C-alpha positions as CSV (number, residue, x, y, z in Angstrom):
1,M,139.2,40.7,110.5
2,E,136.5,41.1,108.0
3,K,137.4,42.5,104.5
4,R,135.2,45.3,103.1
5,S,134.0,44.6,99.6
6,D,132.2,47.9,99.0
7,P,134.5,50.4,97.3
8,A,132.7,53.3,99.0
9,E,133.5,51.7,102.4
10,R,137.1,51.1,101.5
11,S,137.4,54.7,100.3
12,A,135.9,56.0,103.5
13,D,138.3,53.8,105.5
14,R,141.3,55.2,103.6
15,E,140.1,58.7,104.1
16,R,139.6,58.1,107.9
17,D,143.1,56.7,108.1
18,R,144.6,59.7,106.3
19,K,142.7,62.0,108.7
20,D,144.0,60.1,111.7
21,L,147.5,60.3,110.4
22,R,147.3,64.0,109.8
23,E,146.0,64.5,113.4
24,W,148.8,62.3,114.8
25,I,151.5,64.2,112.9
26,E,149.9,67.5,114.2
27,E,150.2,66.2,117.8
28,W,153.9,65.5,117.2
29,R,154.3,69.1,116.1
30,Y,152.8,70.2,119.3
31,W,155.2,67.9,121.2
32,L,158.2,69.4,119.3
33,G,157.0,72.9,120.2
34,G,156.8,71.9,123.8
35,A,160.3,70.3,123.6
36,V,161.7,73.5,122.2
37,I,160.1,75.7,124.9
38,L,161.0,73.3,127.8
39,S,164.6,72.9,126.5
40,G,164.9,76.7,126.2
41,V,163.8,77.1,129.9
42,W,166.3,74.4,130.9
43,G,169.1,76.0,128.9
44,V,168.5,79.4,130.4
45,R,168.5,77.9,133.9
46,C,171.7,76.1,133.2
47,F,173.3,79.2,131.8
48,H,172.2,81.2,134.9
49,E,173.7,78.5,137.2
50,G,176.8,78.3,135.1
51,E,176.7,74.5,134.8
52,L,174.7,71.8,133.1
53,T,172.0,70.3,135.4
54,F,169.7,67.3,135.0
55,Y,167.6,67.6,131.9
56,W,164.3,67.7,133.7
57,P,162.1,68.1,130.6
58,V,162.8,64.5,129.7
59,M,160.2,63.4,132.2
60,S,157.2,65.3,130.8
61,L,158.4,64.9,127.2
62,G,158.9,61.2,127.7
63,V,155.4,60.7,129.0
64,W,153.9,62.8,126.2
65,A,155.8,60.8,123.6
66,A,154.8,57.5,125.1
67,V,151.1,58.5,124.9
68,L,151.6,59.5,121.2
69,L,153.3,56.2,120.4
70,A,150.6,54.3,122.2
71,L,148.0,56.0,120.0
72,A,149.9,54.9,117.0
73,V,150.1,51.2,118.0
74,W,147.0,50.7,120.0
75,P,144.2,49.0,118.1
76,R,141.5,51.5,117.1
77,G,138.1,50.8,118.5
78,G,135.2,50.2,116.2
79,E,132.7,52.9,115.4
80,A,129.3,52.8,117.2
81,G,127.1,50.2,115.7
82,E,130.0,48.1,114.3
83,S,130.8,44.7,115.8
């Protein structure tokens, strides 16, 4: 990996990293909102049936969380024109 020596480039890289982190955290907030809604639907259904049933939201929430985690650990591709 090549080190950047230009302070402006390093500053731009740090700003891009902060922006990426903010966007990633925002996606987790969407995930949490989805988890609350799906869990509410599951809870109402369980209440209506009078028993706890399989927690079906785990499937969709698990896939969504796996994608978000993959975005966090997957190496980011270079910008157009970078080698």
